[in-house]
C-alpha positions as a printed Julia matrix, in Angstrom:
539×3 Matrix{Float64}:
 -65.85  -44.25   -7.38
 -67.49  -43.05  -10.59
 -67.19  -46.39  -12.41
 -68.32  -48.55   -9.52
 -71.33  -46.35   -8.8
 -72.59  -46.03  -12.38
 -72.14  -48.98  -14.74
 -73.95  -47.31  -17.62
 -72.12  -44.04  -18.3
 -74.63  -42.62  -20.75
 -77.64  -43.38  -18.54
 -75.9   -41.5   -15.74
 -75.35  -38.48  -18.0
 -78.97  -38.36  -19.01
 -80.15  -38.54  -15.41
 -77.85  -35.74  -14.36
 -78.73  -33.54  -17.36
 -82.05  -32.76  -15.63
 -80.11  -31.2   -12.73
 -77.88  -29.18  -15.08
 -80.85  -27.86  -17.06
 -82.59  -26.78  -13.85
 -79.48  -25.0   -12.62
 -78.94  -23.27  -15.97
 -82.59  -22.21  -16.21
 -83.5   -24.25  -19.3
 -86.55  -26.56  -19.51
 -86.74  -27.02  -23.27
 -89.15  -29.56  -24.74
 -86.82  -30.58  -27.56
 -84.1   -31.56  -25.11
 -86.54  -33.63  -23.04
 -87.54  -35.57  -26.15
 -83.88  -36.4   -26.79
 -83.36  -37.42  -23.17
 -86.42  -39.66  -23.18
 -85.36  -41.42  -26.38
 -81.75  -41.84  -25.21
 -82.78  -43.18  -21.82
 -84.38  -46.21  -23.51
 -81.1   -47.24  -25.2
 -78.0   -48.98  -23.97
 -74.48  -47.77  -24.83
 -74.2   -49.73  -28.09
 -77.62  -48.67  -29.39
 -76.91  -45.07  -28.57
 -73.76  -45.05  -30.7
 -75.47  -46.79  -33.64
 -78.72  -44.8   -33.55
 -77.36  -41.36  -32.68
 -77.91  -40.01  -36.22
 -81.64  -40.77  -35.99
 -82.13  -38.59  -32.91
 -83.95  -35.41  -33.83
 -82.7   -32.05  -32.68
 -79.34  -31.11  -31.32
 -77.92  -30.3   -27.92
 -76.85  -26.79  -28.91
 -80.18  -25.66  -27.48
 -78.55  -25.9   -24.06
 -77.31  -22.53  -22.93
 -73.57  -23.24  -22.92
 -72.76  -19.96  -21.22
 -74.93  -21.01  -18.26
 -73.22  -24.4   -18.15
 -69.88  -22.6   -18.08
 -71.03  -20.63  -15.04
 -72.29  -23.86  -13.5
 -68.86  -25.45  -14.0
 -67.28  -22.69  -11.94
 -69.46  -23.65   -8.97
 -68.77  -27.41   -9.09
 -67.44  -28.88   -5.87
 -67.68  -32.65   -6.15
 -66.45  -35.45   -8.39
 -69.85  -36.62   -9.68
 -70.86  -33.2   -11.0
 -67.56  -32.66  -12.8
 -67.78  -36.1   -14.4
 -71.35  -35.32  -15.47
 -70.44  -32.11  -17.25
 -67.47  -33.66  -18.98
 -69.41  -36.72  -20.16
 -72.11  -34.4   -21.46
 -69.51  -32.77  -23.74
 -68.71  -36.21  -25.15
 -72.41  -36.89  -25.82
 -72.7   -33.48  -27.46
 -69.79  -34.25  -29.79
 -71.55  -37.37  -31.11
 -73.93  -35.06  -33.02
 -72.67  -33.68  -36.34
 -74.94  -30.63  -36.34
 -73.21  -28.15  -34.07
 -72.11  -24.76  -35.29
 -68.87  -22.8   -34.84
 -70.22  -20.62  -32.04
 -71.17  -23.66  -29.95
 -67.81  -25.25  -30.66
 -65.92  -22.2   -29.37
 -68.02  -22.16  -26.23
 -67.33  -25.86  -25.66
 -63.61  -25.3   -26.14
 -63.66  -22.61  -23.44
 -65.52  -24.92  -21.06
 -63.14  -27.82  -21.71
 -60.18  -25.55  -21.09
 -61.67  -24.87  -17.66
 -61.66  -28.62  -17.09
 -57.95  -28.68  -17.89
 -57.08  -26.48  -14.92
 -59.09  -28.4   -12.35
 -57.2   -29.9    -9.43
 -55.36  -33.21   -9.94
 -57.82  -35.25   -7.89
 -60.49  -34.97  -10.6
 -58.44  -36.28  -13.53
 -58.89  -40.03  -12.9
 -62.63  -39.4   -13.25
 -62.53  -36.96  -16.17
 -60.1   -38.97  -18.32
 -62.27  -42.06  -18.36
 -61.54  -44.96  -20.71
 -65.25  -45.73  -21.07
 -65.38  -43.1   -23.83
 -63.3   -45.3   -26.12
 -65.81  -48.18  -26.15
 -67.6   -49.06  -29.43
 -65.98  -46.26  -31.44
 -65.71  -48.58  -34.44
 -69.38  -47.85  -35.14
 -68.59  -44.22  -35.98
 -68.29  -43.43  -39.71
 -66.81  -40.26  -41.18
 -67.25  -38.62  -44.55
 -64.0   -38.2   -46.49
 -64.06  -34.49  -47.1
 -62.08  -31.48  -45.98
 -64.79  -30.15  -43.67
 -64.97  -33.32  -41.56
 -61.17  -33.61  -41.57
 -60.82  -30.09  -40.2
 -63.69  -30.47  -37.75
 -62.37  -33.74  -36.31
 -58.92  -32.19  -35.93
 -60.37  -29.33  -33.92
 -62.0   -31.9   -31.63
 -58.74  -33.82  -31.64
 -56.9   -30.7   -30.51
 -59.22  -29.29  -27.89
 -60.72  -32.31  -26.13
 -59.46  -35.29  -24.21
 -61.53  -37.71  -26.3
 -59.29  -38.34  -29.29
 -61.11  -41.17  -30.96
 -63.19  -39.18  -33.45
 -60.21  -37.2   -34.7
 -58.03  -40.28  -34.73
 -60.43  -42.31  -36.88
 -60.64  -39.51  -39.44
 -56.88  -39.06  -39.59
 -56.42  -42.8   -39.7
 -58.6   -43.04  -42.83
 -57.34  -39.92  -44.6
 -53.72  -39.6   -43.48
 -52.29  -42.91  -42.25
 -51.74  -44.55  -45.65
 -48.6   -46.05  -47.17
 -48.02  -43.18  -49.58
 -48.99  -39.53  -49.51
 -51.53  -37.95  -51.85
 -52.68  -34.43  -52.67
 -55.66  -34.62  -50.32
 -53.41  -35.46  -47.37
 -50.96  -32.74  -48.38
 -53.7   -30.11  -48.6
 -54.98  -31.07  -45.12
 -51.52  -30.85  -43.59
 -50.73  -27.54  -45.29
 -53.95  -26.05  -44.03
 -53.89  -27.59  -40.55
 -50.19  -28.21  -39.87
 -50.08  -25.92  -36.82
 -53.25  -27.39  -35.33
 -51.93  -30.87  -36.01
 -48.76  -30.23  -34.01
 -50.75  -28.75  -31.13
 -53.12  -31.72  -31.13
 -50.45  -34.42  -31.18
 -47.71  -32.96  -29.0
 -50.07  -31.82  -26.24
 -50.71  -35.5   -25.38
 -47.22  -36.98  -25.76
 -45.88  -36.15  -22.29
 -46.77  -37.33  -18.81
 -49.44  -34.69  -18.31
 -52.5   -34.93  -16.14
 -54.79  -34.37  -19.14
 -53.25  -37.28  -21.07
 -53.06  -41.04  -20.57
 -51.42  -44.06  -22.23
 -54.17  -44.42  -24.83
 -53.79  -40.81  -25.97
 -49.98  -41.09  -26.02
 -50.05  -44.17  -28.24
 -52.57  -42.59  -30.62
 -50.45  -39.43  -30.84
 -47.27  -41.4   -31.56
 -49.01  -43.41  -34.28
 -50.31  -40.3   -36.01
 -46.96  -38.5   -35.74
 -45.09  -41.45  -37.25
 -47.64  -41.75  -40.05
 -47.39  -38.06  -40.96
 -43.57  -38.24  -40.92
 -43.76  -41.18  -43.33
 -46.19  -39.73  -45.86
 -44.48  -36.3   -45.88
 -41.07  -37.91  -46.6
 -39.48  -36.77  -43.33
 -36.92  -39.11  -41.79
 -37.81  -38.2   -38.21
 -39.9   -35.9   -36.05
 -37.14  -33.29  -35.92
 -37.16  -32.86  -39.71
 -40.97  -32.63  -39.69
 -40.88  -29.81  -37.12
 -37.74  -27.94  -38.18
 -37.44  -28.75  -41.88
 -35.93  -31.46  -44.04
 -32.4   -31.7   -45.32
 -33.85  -32.7   -48.71
 -36.33  -29.92  -49.68
 -36.98  -31.44  -53.13
 -38.58  -34.55  -51.61
 -40.14  -33.4   -48.35
 -43.53  -31.68  -48.27
 -42.39  -29.04  -45.78
 -38.83  -27.81  -46.49
 -39.1   -25.27  -43.64
 -40.93  -27.66  -41.31
 -44.24  -27.23  -39.53
 -42.79  -24.99  -36.82
 -43.62  -21.69  -38.62
 -47.24  -22.87  -38.96
 -47.27  -23.75  -35.27
 -46.02  -20.26  -34.36
 -48.78  -18.74  -36.51
 -51.35  -20.71  -34.49
 -49.77  -20.13  -31.07
 -48.57  -16.52  -31.2
 -52.02  -14.89  -30.66
 -52.62  -17.22  -27.7
 -49.3   -16.6   -25.95
 -49.78  -12.94  -25.07
 -50.3   -11.77  -21.48
 -51.94  -14.55  -19.46
 -53.97  -16.11  -22.27
 -51.67  -19.15  -22.28
 -52.62  -19.9   -18.68
 -56.21  -20.58  -19.7
 -55.0   -23.4   -21.97
 -52.27  -25.1   -19.94
 -50.98  -27.45  -22.64
 -49.83  -24.64  -24.96
 -46.55  -24.06  -23.1
 -45.7   -27.77  -23.32
 -46.48  -27.82  -27.05
 -44.1   -24.93  -27.75
 -41.33  -26.32  -25.53
 -41.62  -29.8   -27.06
 -41.33  -28.4   -30.59
 -38.44  -26.07  -29.71
 -36.45  -28.98  -28.28
 -36.84  -30.85  -31.59
 -35.03  -28.09  -33.51
 -31.25  -28.49  -33.58
 -28.34  -26.23  -34.45
 -28.19  -24.27  -36.77
 -31.95  -24.12  -37.58
 -33.02  -22.67  -34.23
 -31.34  -19.3   -34.79
 -34.06  -18.07  -37.19
 -36.73  -18.52  -34.5
 -35.02  -16.83  -31.5
 -36.99  -13.59  -31.76
 -40.28  -15.49  -32.03
 -39.91  -17.87  -29.09
 -37.77  -15.93  -26.59
 -40.49  -13.46  -25.43
 -42.78  -16.28  -24.34
 -39.93  -18.2   -22.66
 -39.13  -15.06  -20.66
 -42.81  -14.87  -19.65
 -42.49  -18.4   -18.28
 -39.34  -17.45  -16.37
 -41.07  -14.45  -14.78
 -44.17  -16.45  -13.81
 -44.89  -17.0   -10.12
 -45.34  -20.78  -10.5
 -42.18  -22.82   -9.94
 -43.1   -25.35  -12.64
 -43.36  -22.6   -15.27
 -40.09  -20.98  -14.17
 -38.17  -24.24  -14.43
 -39.74  -25.08  -17.79
 -38.81  -21.66  -19.2
 -35.24  -21.71  -17.85
 -34.48  -25.24  -19.06
 -35.78  -24.34  -22.54
 -33.66  -21.18  -22.62
 -30.64  -23.31  -21.72
 -31.46  -25.57  -24.68
 -31.69  -22.48  -26.89
 -28.26  -21.23  -25.7
 -26.73  -24.63  -26.46
 -28.11  -24.64  -30.02
 -27.23  -21.15  -31.26
 -23.85  -19.47  -31.66
 -22.75  -16.8   -29.14
 -22.66  -14.16  -31.89
 -26.28  -14.91  -32.87
 -27.38  -14.74  -29.24
 -25.69  -11.35  -28.76
 -26.84   -9.93  -32.1
 -30.02   -8.25  -30.82
 -28.95   -8.11  -27.18
 -30.8   -11.36  -26.43
 -28.02  -12.57  -24.11
 -28.29   -9.49  -21.86
 -32.07   -9.82  -21.65
 -31.75  -13.5   -20.72
 -29.14  -12.69  -18.07
 -31.36  -10.05  -16.44
 -34.3   -12.46  -16.29
 -32.16  -15.24  -14.8
 -30.41  -13.01  -12.27
 -33.78  -12.1   -10.74
 -34.36  -15.79  -10.01
 -31.45  -15.74   -7.54
 -33.78  -13.8    -5.22
 -36.11  -16.81   -5.1
 -35.79  -19.14   -2.15
 -36.57  -22.39   -3.98
 -34.04  -25.16   -4.54
 -35.57  -26.3    -7.82
 -35.29  -22.8    -9.27
 -31.68  -22.4    -8.09
 -30.72  -25.71   -9.69
 -31.82  -24.8   -13.22
 -30.95  -21.09  -12.94
 -27.29  -21.53  -11.97
 -26.64  -23.98  -14.79
 -28.2   -21.6   -17.33
 -26.5   -18.51  -15.85
 -23.08  -20.1   -16.32
 -23.77  -20.61  -20.01
 -25.14  -17.15  -20.69
 -22.23  -15.52  -18.82
 -19.79  -17.44  -21.02
 -21.61  -15.98  -24.03
 -21.41  -12.44  -22.64
 -17.83  -12.73  -21.36
 -15.7   -15.33  -23.14
 -12.74  -16.38  -20.99
 -10.17  -14.74  -23.26
 -11.94  -11.37  -22.8
 -12.15  -11.57  -18.99
 -10.37   -8.73  -17.21
  -9.9    -7.58  -13.63
 -12.65   -4.98  -14.02
 -16.07   -5.48  -12.41
 -18.47   -7.51  -14.59
 -21.7    -9.49  -14.39
 -19.63  -12.46  -13.24
 -18.93  -10.48  -10.06
 -22.59   -9.48   -9.6
 -23.67  -13.09   -9.91
 -20.98  -14.44   -7.58
 -21.78  -11.82   -4.95
 -25.46  -12.78   -4.99
 -24.66  -16.5    -4.72
 -22.3   -15.87   -1.79
 -24.95  -13.75   -0.11
 -27.53  -16.53   -0.51
 -25.12  -19.08    0.99
 -24.37  -16.78    3.89
 -27.98  -16.08    4.83
 -29.74  -19.36    4.05
 -30.62  -21.69    6.92
 -31.46  -24.66    4.67
 -28.76  -27.26    4.04
 -30.46  -28.33    0.79
 -30.14  -24.8    -0.62
 -26.57  -24.46    0.6
 -25.63  -27.75   -1.1
 -26.91  -26.55   -4.48
 -25.19  -23.16   -4.25
 -21.87  -24.55   -2.98
 -21.88  -27.2    -5.69
 -21.86  -24.57   -8.46
 -19.19  -22.29   -6.97
 -16.17  -24.24   -8.32
 -17.56  -23.82  -11.86
 -17.79  -20.06  -11.37
 -14.26  -20.0    -9.92
 -12.87  -21.83  -12.96
 -14.19  -19.17  -15.32
 -13.49  -16.08  -13.18
  -9.79  -16.88  -12.75
  -7.74  -13.99  -11.24
 -10.78  -11.68  -10.93
 -11.75  -13.87   -7.97
  -9.35  -11.9    -5.74
 -12.02   -9.18   -5.38
 -14.16  -11.62   -3.38
 -11.49  -13.42   -1.32
 -12.63  -11.99    2.05
 -16.21  -13.12    1.67
 -15.32  -16.5     0.19
 -13.05  -17.36    3.12
 -15.62  -16.27    5.71
 -18.25  -18.51    4.04
 -15.82  -21.45    3.96
 -15.1   -20.98    7.68
 -18.83  -20.81    8.46
 -19.57  -23.96    6.43
 -16.78  -25.99    8.06
 -18.12  -25.25   11.53
 -21.35  -27.27   11.1
 -21.9   -30.87   10.07
 -24.62  -31.47    7.46
 -25.14  -35.23    7.72
 -23.46  -38.52    7.02
 -21.95  -37.6     3.65
 -20.75  -34.12    4.77
 -21.5   -32.74    1.31
 -21.31  -29.07    2.29
 -17.99  -29.45    4.12
 -16.51  -31.39    1.23
 -17.61  -28.65   -1.19
 -16.18  -25.98    1.12
 -12.74  -27.65    1.06
 -12.85  -27.92   -2.75
 -13.76  -24.24   -2.93
 -10.86  -23.44   -0.59
  -8.44  -25.3    -2.86
  -9.74  -23.41   -5.91
  -9.39  -20.12   -4.04
  -5.83  -20.92   -2.93
  -4.9   -21.74   -6.53
  -6.46  -18.72   -8.23
  -5.83  -16.1    -5.53
  -2.29  -17.2    -4.66
  -0.78  -13.66   -4.99
  -2.87  -12.38   -2.04
  -3.17  -15.52    0.12
  -0.29  -14.48    2.41
  -2.63  -11.84    3.88
  -5.12  -14.52    4.96
  -2.69  -17.19    6.15
  -3.54  -16.95    9.85
  -7.3   -16.83    9.18
  -7.14  -19.96    7.0
  -4.93  -21.84    9.45
  -7.31  -21.05   12.29
 -10.47  -22.46   10.69
  -8.57  -25.44    9.22
  -7.22  -26.37   12.67
 -10.73  -26.15   14.15
 -12.05  -28.44   11.43
  -9.23  -31.0    11.81
  -9.79  -31.17   15.58
 -13.54  -31.59   15.04
 -12.97  -34.33   12.47
 -10.48  -36.28   14.59
 -11.84  -35.8    18.1
 -15.58  -35.14   17.89
 -17.75  -37.89   19.41
 -20.94  -36.66   17.73
 -19.73  -36.89   14.12
 -21.97  -39.23   12.1
 -19.96  -39.49    8.88
 -18.61  -42.83    7.64
 -14.92  -43.75    7.35
 -15.16  -43.32    3.55
 -16.43  -39.76    3.97
 -13.68  -39.01    6.47
 -11.06  -40.26    4.0
 -12.39  -37.87    1.33
 -12.28  -34.96    3.77
  -8.73  -35.78    4.87
  -7.61  -35.93    1.23
  -9.07  -32.48    0.59
  -7.44  -31.18    3.78
  -4.08  -32.55    2.67
  -4.47  -30.77   -0.68
  -5.32  -27.53    1.13
  -2.17  -27.73    3.27
  -0.09  -28.42    0.15
  -1.56  -25.35   -1.56
  -0.89  -23.23    1.52
   2.7   -24.43    1.51
   3.08  -23.41   -2.15
   1.59  -19.98   -1.48
   3.34  -19.25    1.84
   6.67  -20.99    1.25
   9.11  -21.09    4.18
   6.99  -18.74    6.28
   4.01  -21.11    6.28
   6.23  -24.15    6.86
   7.75  -22.53    9.95
   4.28  -21.9    11.38
   3.31  -25.51   10.77
   6.52  -26.82   12.36
   5.86  -24.75   15.47
   2.36  -26.27   15.77
   3.69  -29.8    15.26
   6.46  -29.39   17.87
   4.27  -27.62   20.45
   3.65  -29.28   23.82
  -0.03  -30.3    23.88
  -2.4   -32.64   25.68
  -2.07  -36.29   24.68
  -5.45  -36.36   22.93
  -4.25  -33.69   20.45
  -1.26  -35.79   19.31
  -3.35  -37.24   16.46
  -3.83  -33.71   15.13
  -0.1   -33.08   15.14
   0.53  -36.42   13.42
  -1.93  -35.58   10.64
  -0.32  -32.15   10.07
   3.11  -33.75    9.97
   2.05  -36.28    7.34
   0.28  -33.61    5.26
   3.32  -31.33    5.36
   5.71  -34.06    4.29
   3.67  -35.27    1.3
């Protein structure tokens, strides 16, 4: 809509600036002179002649524009304000105070709703950038990197870095820039590498080019060694990597809810953490874990999942002893256990996987005893969620993870036998679609329970036989069952395994009960049930 309506982007900005000035209460003569002169140029002339324009746009009251941005309610106005920032950046004479104000305003743009991004991230800004020339000095290098970091429009920062950094061999000037701005550099590049709504393909390609160039000139073999440190400290510029510099930049901005005002910060930290492998990650646990726990406790599902998946990566790349050293494992467990009270499938999926790993750190299998532990707390909560949920999608996720918990809990599972069997019976009563995923999981769980709780199964023999018989009759005789023959075969195989396990647990007593069922006089339509039981018993 924006492109088709206004062919000349800059002309459109200048027209709309009148409205913004009126709304912000400014009618300054100097600004009108600039507008008049700019309105007589086309795009190309404006880029070439911009240095001859007298005055600067810092005379606009940026605080008022920030207030104006909060009241925007249509696409054209948002595009206007954003394009005005780009025009403002074409002038070299803006001070630090104005820059900070602009950064705050642009961060507001970052948290606008998705529908505005196709208009805000507009490729028209990349036209004719070859006309821009930069001085080769530290001030311009730092200034362009700040723009590179805090704005969508990369081109200015890219051209400077391209001239001063992207060369075949490193030099002292490049090294001094990277040492001074290493943290800002990582923020700038990594914030545009993912599929984020504030990035696009142009920004991704530019970021990759710059990252590869910096790896090359700093003698790092790959991105991981640039972030975490090089295996050859005598050659590489950064033996400890750029990650400590990144933490220095990010730490003041990650307290409380400050990180929410700049939404790419969390992705920057997570991206860098996932580039650090074992054993280098252990030295950073205390620095990164507090923020990851903030993400886990956040009310937004996206942040929760991001935090939990990163914590799982952390657990995989440090030793159990390091994770338990300062009680980190217990803190992680407490944060994850709270997520079991959420009623969101996506959260359950990542939480259960991570919980399994942290429980194995807290309670290695060789230390597991019959006493009550956090394994029992977790299993009880999962069973409760299965029992009370009315969503098949949630039940599928929870049932799918139970066998993993059973494998690690071993004999301590006997404390929960009653509840496990009642949940299995409840699950087998209802069909959940063509693939019968929940019922299949329930039978696998039953087989695990029969194996690990065999000393006490004789007490539940009649209960198990009752719900198994109901399920077999439903499977063989129901006219409303939608499952395919392949699914039925899988279910019958699991049923056969269950009957075998029952026979091993119950011995002659169970076999006598089965024989009495097989030889009983029943209606002709139930003969197929007896035939199945006979085959299962004889296998």
